N, C-alpha and C positions, 0 to 999 in steps of 0.2 A: 504493500500500500504506500510506503514511503517513497518508492521510486516513481510511482504515478504522480504523487503530489509534487515531487521535485521536477518532473517534466512540466508541470504547470508553470513553475518559475521560469524555466528556460524558454518555453514557448511564449509566455507572457512578455518576457524581456525582448525577445526577437520581434514580436508584433509591435511593441512600443517603438523600437528602433525603426522598423519598417514604416510605421505611421509618420515618424519624423522625416523620413526620407521621401515619402510619397506626398507630403503636404505641399511643398513648393511646386510640384509638377501638376497638382490638381487632378490626379487620377480619379476616375469615377466609374461606378457601376450603375447603369440605368441613369437616374438623376441624382444619386447620392454620392458624395465624396467618399473615397475609400479610406483616407487617413483617419477621420474621426471614428469610423467603424472599427478599424484595426486598433486604435488607441483604446477604445471602450472594451473590446474583447481582451486585449492585453491587461488592462486594469482589473477586469473581472478575474482573470487567471491569477494575477498577483494577489488579489484579495483572497481567493481560495487558498493559495499557498500560505500566506501569512496568517490567515485565520485558523488553519489546521496545524500550524507549527508555532506554538507559543515559545517565547524565549525562556529558557530554564537556566537559572544561575543561583549561586549561594546568596548573593545580595539581592533580595527581593525588590528593594526600592529602585535599584539600578535597572533591573529587568523590566520593571513597570515603565520607567522612563524610556527605555529603548523600544519597548512595544508601542508606547504612545507615539514615538517618533516615526515608527514604521507605519502606523495607521494614518498619521498626518501626510506622509509621503504618498500613500495610496490615494488619499483624498485629493491630493494635488494631481495625481494621474487622471482622476475623473474630471477635475477642473480643466486640465489641459485638453481632454477630449471635448468638453463643452466649448471651450474657447476655439478649438479647431472647427467645430461645427458652426459656430457663429462668425467665422472668419475674422476673429480677433487676433492681433499679433502677439498678445501676451501669453499665448500658449507656450511660446519658447521659454519664457521666464518660469512658468509653472513647471514645465518639464525639466528644466535645468535645476531648479531648487529641489525638486523631488528626486532627481538622479543623485545629486550631491548628498542629500539626506540619507538615501538608501545606501550609498557608498560608505558614509561615515558609520552607519549602524553596522554594516557588514564588517568593518574593521574593528569596532568596539566589542562585538560579540566574541567571547573567547572560544577559540577552536579547540577541539579535543586532539591531543597529540597521539599519534600512532606509537604504540610501544612494541 
């Protein structure tokens, strides 16, 4: 089950990157822009991943802060999808802040060392 959930993270990240690449070219299916749809699907997959994998640490307060930061970055992914849909240029800032926040959390979460 864990490997399926990990695939959500990888596919969600790839869809978010693909939406950022597709947005300037205005690719569309029927009459809908493709970039906001890809961003929304990627954000849903990231929500499923982070919702099913809570952060576990000895310091409960730190884990709560990191989990809150993850949820804020996922909310920013949804905001970026909405801003793409409304053709607002601030989607770039929302996506950048969310990516930096996710990157910082991934560094701060302690990794288990292989013995």
